[in-house]
BANU-352029 format. One record per residue: y, x, z of N, C-alpha, C, O in turn; residue in one letter. Coordinates in nm, 3 decimals, decimal comma, padded with zeros to 5 digits. Layout:
<drenpas>
(drenpa (Y; X; Z); (Y; X; Z); (Y; X; Z); (Y; X; Z); 'a')
...
</drenpas>
This chain:
<drenpas>
(drenpa (-00,905; -00,084; -01,401); (-00,835; -00,112; -01,524); (-00,906; -00,043; -01,639); (-00,984; 00,051; -01,619); 'm')
(drenpa (-00,880; -00,089; -01,758); (-00,946; -00,034; -01,875); (-00,921; 00,116; -01,889); (-01,010; 00,190; -01,933); 'd')
(drenpa (-00,805; 00,160; -01,854); (-00,767; 00,299; -01,873); (-00,792; 00,386; -01,750); (-00,764; 00,506; -01,752); 'h')
(drenpa (-00,842; 00,327; -01,643); (-00,859; 00,401; -01,519); (-00,986; 00,486; -01,521); (-01,092; 00,441; -01,566); 'e')
(drenpa (-00,973; 00,607; -01,473); (-01,087; 00,697; -01,462); (-01,171; 00,656; -01,341); (-01,117; 00,648; -01,231); 'd')
(drenpa (-01,301; 00,629; -01,360); (-01,383; 00,584; -01,246); (-01,392; 00,686; -01,134); (-01,402; 00,649; -01,017); 'p')
(drenpa (-01,388; 00,814; -01,168); (-01,395; 00,918; -01,064); (-01,269; 00,920; -00,980); (-01,275; 00,941; -00,859); 'y')
(drenpa (-01,155; 00,898; -01,044); (-01,029; 00,890; -00,970); (-01,029; 00,766; -00,882); (-00,982; 00,770; -00,769); 't')
(drenpa (-01,081; 00,656; -00,934); (-01,088; 00,532; -00,858); (-01,171; 00,553; -00,731); (-01,129; 00,516; -00,621); 'h')
(drenpa (-01,289; 00,612; -00,745); (-01,376; 00,636; -00,630); (-01,313; 00,734; -00,531); (-01,324; 00,715; -00,409); 'l')
(drenpa (-01,250; 00,835; -00,582); (-01,185; 00,933; -00,494); (-01,077; 00,866; -00,411); (-01,066; 00,890; -00,290); 's')
(drenpa (-00,996; 00,783; -00,474); (-00,891; 00,710; -00,403); (-00,951; 00,611; -00,304); (-00,901; 00,598; -00,192); 't')
(drenpa (-01,058; 00,543; -00,344); (-01,125; 00,448; -00,255); (-01,175; 00,518; -00,130); (-01,151; 00,471; -00,018); 'f')
(drenpa (-01,246; 00,631; -00,147); (-01,298; 00,705; -00,032); (-01,185; 00,758; 00,057); (-01,196; 00,761; 00,179); 'y')
(drenpa (-01,078; 00,799; -00,006); (-00,963; 00,849; 00,070); (-00,903; 00,737; 00,157); (-00,873; 00,759; 00,274); 'e')
(drenpa (-00,887; 00,620; 00,100); (-00,832; 00,507; 00,176); (-00,925; 00,463; 00,288); (-00,880; 00,435; 00,399); 'l')
(drenpa (-01,054; 00,458; 00,260); (-01,150; 00,420; 00,364); (-01,154; 00,525; 00,475); (-01,174; 00,491; 00,591); 'e')
(drenpa (-01,135; 00,651; 00,439); (-01,139; 00,759; 00,536); (-01,031; 00,750; 00,642); (-01,051; 00,792; 00,756); 'g')
(drenpa (-00,916; 00,696; 00,606); (-00,807; 00,686; 00,703); (-00,820; 00,564; 00,793); (-00,740; 00,547; 00,885); 'v')
(drenpa (-00,919; 00,480; 00,768); (-00,937; 00,359; 00,849); (-01,008; 00,387; 00,981); (-01,008; 00,301; 01,069); 'm')
(drenpa (-01,070; 00,504; 00,996); (-01,128; 00,543; 01,123); (-01,262; 00,482; 01,158); (-01,296; 00,471; 01,276); 'g')
(drenpa (-01,340; 00,441; 01,058); (-01,473; 00,387; 01,086); (-01,568; 00,499; 01,125); (-01,551; 00,613; 01,083); 'f')
(drenpa (-01,668; 00,466; 01,206); (-01,769; 00,564; 01,246); (-01,858; 00,598; 01,127); (-01,890; 00,510; 01,046); 'q')
(drenpa (-01,896; 00,722; 01,116); (-01,975; 00,765; 01,000); (-02,114; 00,702; 00,996); (-02,174; 00,694; 00,889); 's')
(drenpa (-02,166; 00,656; 01,110); (-02,300; 00,598; 01,112); (-02,309; 00,468; 01,034); (-02,416; 00,436; 00,983); 's')
(drenpa (-02,201; 00,394; 01,022); (-02,204; 00,267; 00,950); (-02,112; 00,264; 00,830); (-02,079; 00,157; 00,780); 'g')
(drenpa (-02,071; 00,381; 00,782); (-01,971; 00,386; 00,676); (-02,022; 00,327; 00,544); (-01,943; 00,271; 00,468); 'i')
(drenpa (-02,152; 00,338; 00,516); (-02,205; 00,282; 00,391); (-02,189; 00,130; 00,388); (-02,161; 00,073; 00,283); 'e')
(drenpa (-02,205; 00,065; 00,502); (-02,185; -00,080; 00,510); (-02,039; -00,114; 00,484); (-02,009; -00,211; 00,414); 'v')
(drenpa (-01,950; -00,035; 00,538); (-01,807; -00,055; 00,517); (-01,774; -00,040; 00,369); (-01,701; -00,121; 00,312); 'v')
(drenpa (-01,830; 00,064; 00,305); (-01,807; 00,084; 00,162); (-01,853; -00,038; 00,082); (-01,783; -00,085; -00,007); 'y')
(drenpa (-01,971; -00,087; 00,114); (-02,027; -00,200; 00,040); (-01,944; -00,327; 00,059); (-01,930; -00,407; -00,034); 'm')
(drenpa (-01,888; -00,345; 00,177); (-01,808; -00,464; 00,204); (-01,671; -00,459; 00,136); (-01,623; -00,560; 00,086); 'c')
(drenpa (-01,610; -00,342; 00,135); (-01,473; -00,330; 00,084); (-01,463; -00,294; -00,064); (-01,360; -00,321; -00,126); 'f')
(drenpa (-01,567; -00,234; -00,120); (-01,557; -00,189; -00,259); (-01,519; -00,299; -00,358); (-01,436; -00,274; -00,445); 'f')
(drenpa (-01,576; -00,419; -00,350); (-01,538; -00,522; -00,447); (-01,388; -00,552; -00,448); (-01,333; -00,593; -00,550); 'p')
(drenpa (-01,322; -00,532; -00,336); (-01,178; -00,558; -00,328); (-01,097; -00,450; -00,398); (-00,978; -00,469; -00,423); 'f')
(drenpa (-01,159; -00,338; -00,430); (-01,088; -00,231; -00,499); (-01,090; -00,249; -00,651); (-01,021; -00,178; -00,723); 's')
(drenpa (-01,170; -00,344; -00,698); (-01,183; -00,365; -00,841); (-01,090; -00,474; -00,892); (-01,047; -00,562; -00,818); 'l')
(drenpa (-01,059; -00,465; -01,020); (-00,975; -00,566; -01,085); (-01,017; -00,578; -01,232); (-01,087; -00,492; -01,284); 'a')
(drenpa (-00,974; -00,682; -01,295); (-00,996; -00,699; -01,438); (-01,142; -00,700; -01,479); (-01,225; -00,766; -01,416); 'g')
(drenpa (-01,171; -00,625; -01,585); (-01,306; -00,623; -01,641); (-01,409; -00,568; -01,543); (-01,524; -00,610; -01,543); 'k')
(drenpa (-01,367; -00,473; -01,460); (-01,461; -00,417; -01,362); (-01,504; -00,522; -01,262); (-01,621; -00,529; -01,225); 'a')
(drenpa (-01,411; -00,605; -01,217); (-01,444; -00,711; -01,122); (-01,530; -00,818; -01,189); (-01,624; -00,869; -01,129); 'k')
(drenpa (-01,498; -00,851; -01,313); (-01,579; -00,948; -01,388); (-01,722; -00,898; -01,403); (-01,818; -00,974; -01,388); 'e')
(drenpa (-01,736; -00,767; -01,434); (-01,868; -00,709; -01,447); (-01,947; -00,719; -01,317); (-02,064; -00,757; -01,318); 'w')
(drenpa (-01,883; -00,685; -01,207); (-01,950; -00,692; -01,077); (-01,993; -00,834; -01,044); (-02,103; -00,855; -00,993); 'l')
(drenpa (-01,908; -00,931; -01,072); (-01,941; -01,071; -01,041); (-02,052; -01,124; -01,129); (-02,117; -01,223; -01,094); 'k')
(drenpa (-02,076; -01,061; -01,244); (-02,180; -01,109; -01,334); (-02,320; -01,068; -01,288); (-02,420; -01,112; -01,346); 's')
(drenpa (-02,328; -00,985; -01,184); (-02,458; -00,940; -01,131); (-02,495; -01,019; -01,006); (-02,408; -01,058; -00,928); 'h')
(drenpa (-02,624; -01,043; -00,988); (-02,665; -01,114; -00,867); (-02,635; -01,032; -00,741); (-02,630; -00,909; -00,745); 'p')
(drenpa (-02,616; -01,102; -00,631); (-02,590; -01,033; -00,505); (-02,708; -00,953; -00,473); (-02,710; -00,885; -00,370); 'n')
</drenpas>
């Protein structure tokens, strides 16, 4: 959201992913797959405007 602190967003994202029980060896792949789902509004529009 426009008013959301990006550091708080990332902290919450990592906290939620941490409780899912993924192995640490592949956690970066998990982050990359799930991160777009944590975005909304202008942040999601910005991400979609970049090539894969």
